[in-house]
C-alpha positions as CSV (number, residue, x, y, z in Angstrom):
1,M,11.9,-9.2,8.3
2,N,10.2,-8.1,5.1
3,L,6.5,-7.3,4.5
4,V,5.7,-10.6,2.8
5,E,7.3,-12.8,5.6
6,N,5.8,-10.7,8.3
7,T,2.3,-10.9,6.9
8,Q,2.6,-14.7,6.2
9,K,3.9,-15.2,9.8
10,R,0.9,-13.3,11.2
11,L,-1.6,-15.2,9.1
12,A,-0.1,-18.5,10.0
13,A,-0.7,-17.8,13.7
14,W,-4.4,-17.6,13.3
15,K,-6.7,-20.7,13.3
16,I,-8.6,-20.3,10.0
17,D,-11.1,-23.0,10.7
18,S,-12.3,-21.4,13.9
19,L,-13.1,-18.1,12.3
20,S,-16.2,-17.2,10.4
21,L,-16.0,-15.4,7.0
22,A,-16.9,-12.1,8.8
23,G,-14.1,-12.7,11.3
24,R,-11.6,-13.4,8.5
25,V,-12.6,-10.2,6.7
26,T,-12.2,-8.2,9.9
27,L,-8.7,-9.6,10.5
28,I,-7.7,-8.9,6.9
29,K,-9.0,-5.3,7.1
30,D,-7.7,-4.5,10.5
31,V,-4.5,-6.4,10.8
32,T,-2.9,-7.8,7.6
33,S,-3.8,-4.8,5.5
34,A,-2.5,-2.5,8.3
35,L,0.8,-4.3,8.9
36,P,2.6,-2.9,5.9
37,N,1.2,0.6,6.1
38,Y,4.1,2.3,7.8
39,T,6.6,0.9,5.2
40,M,4.3,1.6,2.3
41,M,4.2,5.3,3.2
42,Y,7.7,5.8,2.0
43,V,8.5,2.7,-0.2
44,K,6.8,1.9,-3.4
45,C,6.3,-1.9,-3.2
46,S,7.0,-4.0,-6.3
47,S,4.0,-5.4,-8.2
48,E,5.2,-8.9,-7.1
49,T,5.1,-7.9,-3.4
50,C,1.6,-6.4,-3.8
51,L,0.4,-9.6,-5.5
52,K,1.9,-11.8,-2.9
53,L,0.3,-9.8,-0.1
54,D,-3.1,-9.9,-1.9
55,K,-2.7,-13.6,-2.4
56,F,-2.1,-14.2,1.3
57,N,-5.2,-12.2,2.1
58,S,-7.2,-14.0,-0.5
59,D,-6.1,-17.4,0.7
60,F,-6.9,-16.5,4.3
61,L,-10.3,-15.1,3.4
62,W,-11.4,-18.3,1.6
63,G,-9.8,-20.6,4.3
64,H,-7.0,-21.9,2.2
65,T,-4.1,-23.6,3.9
66,T,-1.2,-25.7,2.7
67,N,-3.2,-28.8,3.5
68,K,-6.5,-27.7,2.1
69,N,-7.3,-26.2,-1.3
70,D,-10.8,-24.9,-1.9
71,V,-12.3,-22.9,-4.8
72,Y,-12.2,-19.1,-4.7
73,L,-15.9,-18.2,-4.6
74,I,-15.5,-14.6,-5.9
75,K,-12.8,-12.8,-7.9
76,W,-10.4,-10.8,-5.7
77,D,-11.2,-7.7,-7.7
78,N,-14.9,-8.0,-6.7
79,V,-14.0,-8.7,-3.1
80,C,-11.9,-5.5,-3.1
81,L,-14.9,-3.3,-4.2
82,S,-16.4,-1.0,-1.7
83,K,-19.3,-2.3,0.3
84,R,-21.5,0.2,-1.5
85,N,-20.6,-1.5,-4.8
86,G,-21.1,-5.0,-3.6
87,G,-17.6,-5.9,-2.3
88,L,-16.3,-6.5,1.2
89,G,-14.3,-3.3,1.4
90,I,-10.9,-4.9,1.5
91,K,-8.3,-2.7,-0.1
92,K,-5.9,-3.9,-2.7
93,T,-2.3,-3.6,-1.6
94,K,-1.1,-1.7,-4.7
95,N,-3.9,0.9,-4.4
96,M,-3.2,1.3,-0.7
97,N,0.6,1.7,-1.4
98,Q,-0.2,4.5,-3.9
99,V,-2.5,6.2,-1.4
100,L,0.1,6.1,1.4
101,L,2.9,7.4,-0.9
102,T,0.7,10.4,-1.8
103,K,0.3,11.3,1.9
104,I,4.0,12.3,2.2
105,G,4.0,13.7,-1.3
106,R,1.0,15.9,-0.5
107,W,2.8,17.3,2.6
108,L,5.8,18.2,0.4
109,L,3.7,19.6,-2.4
110,H,1.7,21.9,-0.1
111,G,4.7,23.1,1.9
112,E,4.3,21.3,5.2
113,N,6.5,23.0,7.8
114,G,7.7,19.9,9.6
115,I,11.5,19.6,10.1
116,W,11.7,16.4,8.0
117,C,9.8,18.3,5.1
118,K,12.3,21.1,5.3
119,L,15.2,18.6,5.3
120,L,13.9,16.8,2.2
121,Q,13.1,20.1,0.4
122,Y,16.6,21.4,1.1
123,K,18.3,18.2,0.1
124,Y,16.4,17.2,-3.0
125,L,14.1,20.1,-4.2
126,K,16.5,23.1,-4.1
127,N,13.7,25.6,-5.1
128,R,12.0,23.2,-7.5
129,N,8.5,21.8,-7.5
130,I,8.2,18.3,-6.2
131,A,5.7,17.5,-9.0
132,D,8.4,18.3,-11.7
133,S,8.5,15.2,-13.9
134,E,12.3,15.6,-14.3
135,L,12.9,15.8,-10.5
136,T,14.5,12.4,-10.0
137,K,16.2,12.0,-13.4
138,G,19.9,12.6,-13.7
139,I,20.6,13.1,-10.0
140,T,21.8,10.7,-7.4
141,C,19.1,10.2,-4.8
142,S,17.8,7.4,-2.6
143,S,15.1,5.0,-3.8
144,T,13.0,6.3,-0.9
145,W,13.1,9.8,-2.3
146,K,12.2,8.5,-5.7
147,D,9.2,6.7,-4.2
148,I,8.1,9.9,-2.3
149,A,8.4,11.9,-5.5
150,F,6.3,9.3,-7.3
151,G,3.6,9.9,-4.6
152,A,3.8,13.7,-5.1
153,K,3.4,13.3,-8.8
154,L,0.2,11.3,-8.2
155,V,-1.1,14.1,-6.0
156,A,-0.2,16.7,-8.6
157,K,-2.1,14.7,-11.2
158,V,-5.2,14.6,-9.1
159,F,-5.1,18.4,-8.4
160,N,-4.5,19.1,-12.1
161,G,-7.5,17.0,-13.0
162,E,-5.6,14.3,-14.9
């Protein structure tokens, strides 16, 4: 089952009408935003997938169902702001995906000693820096590796002040 179907199935199981706005925010933050976390650590989700997941969360937040169409009270971008900045602290799926990809990238960039890090370094890096922009070009590698390398490049940009 893919991320979109899994999230949609989970949201459909809850009774929207019996939850307050605060209850819906809590469920979005603690459950539907957390469901795809494991997958998003090593797979860069497409923009379409991220938008669908955000749409499900937005519809759930405002109580939309297939039978009921209400008006969105606040732009999703504003809802996703931190509480300090006037939002509800819900994280956008695309941003969360990038953060989770950087986690594994950071481990590889800083020489983590786990066996899986050593395996990836041996198989793909071969004495090269993971932040090398040419790392995934011209070689046959898995899409997962390309996504992890993308996360490492994001980490390198932050550390280089870009």
